[in-house]
C-alpha positions as CSV (number, residue, x, y, z in Angstrom):
1,M,130.8,8.5,-44.6
2,K,128.3,10.6,-46.6
3,K,125.9,10.8,-43.7
4,L,128.7,11.9,-41.3
5,L,129.7,14.7,-43.8
6,I,126.1,15.9,-44.0
7,I,125.7,15.9,-40.2
8,T,129.0,17.8,-39.8
9,I,128.0,20.5,-42.4
10,T,124.5,20.8,-40.8
11,F,126.1,21.3,-37.4
12,I,128.5,24.0,-38.6
13,C,125.8,25.8,-40.5
14,S,123.5,25.8,-37.5
15,T,126.1,27.2,-35.2
16,V,127.1,29.9,-37.7
17,A,123.5,30.8,-38.4
18,G,122.8,31.3,-34.7
19,A,126.1,32.9,-33.9
20,M,125.8,35.0,-30.7
21,Q,128.4,36.8,-28.7
22,P,128.6,36.2,-24.9
23,C,126.5,38.2,-22.5
24,R,127.7,40.4,-19.7
25,G,128.2,38.6,-16.4
26,Y,130.1,35.6,-15.0
27,R,131.8,33.3,-17.5
28,G,133.7,30.1,-17.0
29,F,135.9,27.9,-19.1
30,I,137.1,24.3,-18.8
31,D,139.6,23.3,-21.5
32,S,141.6,20.2,-22.6
33,S,145.1,21.7,-23.1
34,N,147.7,19.9,-25.2
35,L,151.3,21.0,-25.7
36,L,153.7,19.6,-28.3
37,D,157.4,20.2,-28.0
38,L,159.1,19.2,-31.2
39,N,162.8,18.5,-31.2
40,F,164.4,19.8,-34.3
41,G,167.9,18.7,-33.2
42,F,168.0,16.2,-36.1
43,L,168.6,19.1,-38.4
44,A,171.9,19.7,-36.8
45,G,172.8,16.0,-36.4
46,S,171.8,15.7,-32.7
47,P,168.4,13.9,-32.6
48,G,166.4,14.0,-29.4
49,D,162.9,13.2,-28.1
50,S,159.8,15.3,-28.7
51,H,157.4,15.7,-25.8
52,V,153.6,15.6,-25.6
53,F,151.9,17.3,-22.6
54,T,148.2,16.8,-22.0
55,G,145.9,18.0,-19.2
56,F,143.4,20.8,-18.5
57,T,143.2,24.5,-17.7
58,T,140.2,26.3,-16.2
59,S,139.5,30.0,-16.2
60,H,136.7,32.0,-14.4
61,G,135.9,35.7,-14.5
62,Y,133.6,38.4,-15.8
63,Q,132.4,39.3,-19.3
64,L,132.5,43.1,-19.3
65,N,130.6,43.4,-22.6
66,N,129.9,41.4,-25.8
67,W,133.6,41.2,-26.7
68,L,135.8,41.5,-23.6
69,Y,136.4,38.9,-20.9
70,V,138.9,39.2,-18.0
71,G,139.5,36.4,-15.5
72,A,142.0,34.1,-13.8
73,G,142.7,30.4,-13.7
74,T,145.0,27.5,-13.2
75,G,145.6,24.0,-14.7
76,F,147.6,20.8,-14.7
77,V,149.4,19.5,-17.8
78,Y,151.5,16.3,-17.6
79,N,154.4,15.2,-19.8
80,L,153.5,11.9,-21.4
81,N,157.1,11.3,-22.5
82,W,158.8,12.0,-19.2
83,K,161.2,9.4,-17.8
84,K,162.8,9.0,-14.4
85,L,166.4,10.3,-14.2
86,E,167.6,6.7,-13.4
87,E,166.4,5.6,-16.9
88,V,168.2,8.3,-18.8
89,H,171.3,10.3,-18.3
90,Y,169.6,13.7,-18.8
91,N,166.0,15.0,-18.5
92,D,165.6,18.1,-20.7
93,K,161.9,18.7,-20.0
94,S,159.8,19.1,-16.8
95,R,157.5,16.3,-15.6
96,Y,154.5,18.6,-15.6
97,V,153.4,22.2,-15.9
98,I,151.1,23.9,-13.4
99,P,150.1,27.3,-14.6
100,V,148.5,30.1,-12.5
101,F,147.5,32.9,-14.8
102,A,145.4,36.0,-15.5
103,E,143.4,35.9,-18.8
104,V,142.1,38.4,-21.3
105,R,139.9,37.2,-24.2
106,F,138.4,39.1,-27.1
107,D,135.3,37.5,-28.9
108,A,134.9,39.1,-32.3
109,R,132.0,38.9,-34.7
110,W,132.5,39.1,-38.5
111,N,129.1,38.8,-40.1
112,R,128.0,35.4,-38.8
113,F,131.4,34.2,-37.7
114,I,132.7,34.4,-34.1
115,P,136.5,33.9,-33.8
116,Y,138.3,34.8,-30.6
117,F,141.7,35.7,-29.3
118,S,142.9,34.9,-25.7
119,A,146.1,35.5,-23.8
120,Q,147.0,33.8,-20.5
121,I,149.9,35.2,-18.6
122,G,151.3,34.2,-15.2
123,A,153.7,31.7,-13.7
124,N,154.4,27.9,-14.0
125,V,154.6,27.0,-10.3
126,A,155.7,23.4,-10.8
127,E,159.3,22.3,-10.3
128,R,160.6,25.9,-10.0
129,G,159.3,26.5,-13.5
130,G,159.2,30.2,-14.0
131,M,157.1,32.2,-16.4
132,Y,153.9,31.2,-18.3
133,F,152.4,32.9,-21.4
134,S,149.9,31.3,-23.7
135,P,148.3,33.2,-26.6
136,T,145.6,31.4,-28.6
137,V,143.3,32.1,-31.6
138,G,140.3,30.0,-32.3
139,Y,136.6,29.7,-33.0
140,R,133.5,29.6,-30.8
141,F,130.6,27.3,-31.5
142,N,127.4,28.2,-29.8
143,W,125.7,25.5,-27.8
144,G,122.5,26.9,-26.4
145,R,122.1,30.5,-25.0
146,K,124.5,30.3,-22.2
147,S,127.2,27.8,-23.3
148,A,129.6,27.1,-26.2
149,I,132.3,24.9,-27.5
150,N,135.7,26.5,-28.2
151,F,138.6,25.2,-30.3
152,G,141.8,27.1,-30.5
153,V,145.5,26.8,-31.5
154,G,148.5,28.9,-30.5
155,T,151.7,28.7,-28.5
156,T,152.7,28.3,-24.9
157,I,155.9,29.6,-23.4
158,Y,156.8,28.2,-19.9
159,G,159.7,28.0,-17.6
160,N,161.5,24.7,-17.6
161,T,163.6,22.8,-15.1
162,C,166.5,20.6,-16.3
163,S,167.8,17.6,-14.4
164,Y,171.0,15.7,-14.9
165,L,173.4,13.2,-13.2
166,E,176.7,14.5,-11.9
167,H,179.5,12.0,-11.5
168,T,181.8,12.3,-8.5
169,C,185.0,10.1,-8.8
170,L,186.1,8.1,-5.8
171,P,189.8,7.4,-4.9
172,D,189.3,3.7,-5.6
173,G,188.4,4.4,-9.2
174,G,184.6,4.2,-8.8
175,H,182.1,7.1,-8.9
176,I,178.9,8.3,-7.3
177,D,176.0,9.6,-9.4
178,V,174.2,12.6,-7.8
179,A,171.0,14.0,-9.3
180,K,171.2,17.7,-10.0
181,T,168.5,20.2,-11.0
182,R,168.9,23.6,-12.6
183,H,166.7,26.1,-14.3
184,N,166.9,25.7,-18.1
185,G,165.2,28.8,-19.4
186,N,161.9,28.8,-21.3
187,V,160.3,26.3,-23.7
188,V,158.0,27.2,-26.6
189,S,155.3,24.7,-27.4
190,F,152.6,24.3,-30.1
191,T,149.3,24.4,-28.2
192,A,145.8,23.0,-29.1
193,R,142.8,23.5,-26.9
194,L,139.3,22.1,-27.0
195,G,136.9,23.2,-24.3
196,F,133.5,24.1,-22.9
197,E,132.3,27.5,-21.6
198,F,129.3,28.4,-19.6
199,Q,127.6,31.5,-18.2
200,L,125.2,31.9,-15.3
201,K,121.9,33.9,-15.7
């Protein structure tokens, strides 16, 4: 445990000591994107499921100077808690999120520290989803002259589709269940990203 702590401190110190902002030119990102939708219904006496989404996003564009990046990207994030409609009476979350977005990112430098802020805005094109907006703040760890590791947290707001079963009564007393789908507004999720970035010479 002591050795692991020493290695971790050494790594952090080395990345801080060699902190460099990105250079002008092409810049690309590949991130592991994870969304967490917490259900606070238990506070009102109506408990429900929380949902965990995991997947990736990728963004590619141009670094205009040391601190400003503009680009565009897409991704695929899957709902690990999603169930088929036949298994439950009501699905209140989408099965997956497929964002298509434009991105703006600011890489600051405070002494030897290099935090960043990014904002992705566009559309969730999966399941008639709707809007997509994901602001993130985080830290950039240099890994060589043209690459880095990024870790960030924030929120993601995305359009959501709701599915439910509609009962149609029959004259003989039975009923038919018909699956219905409707737009259910937007969902706000806690977001964590861990990713790799690279630049070309």
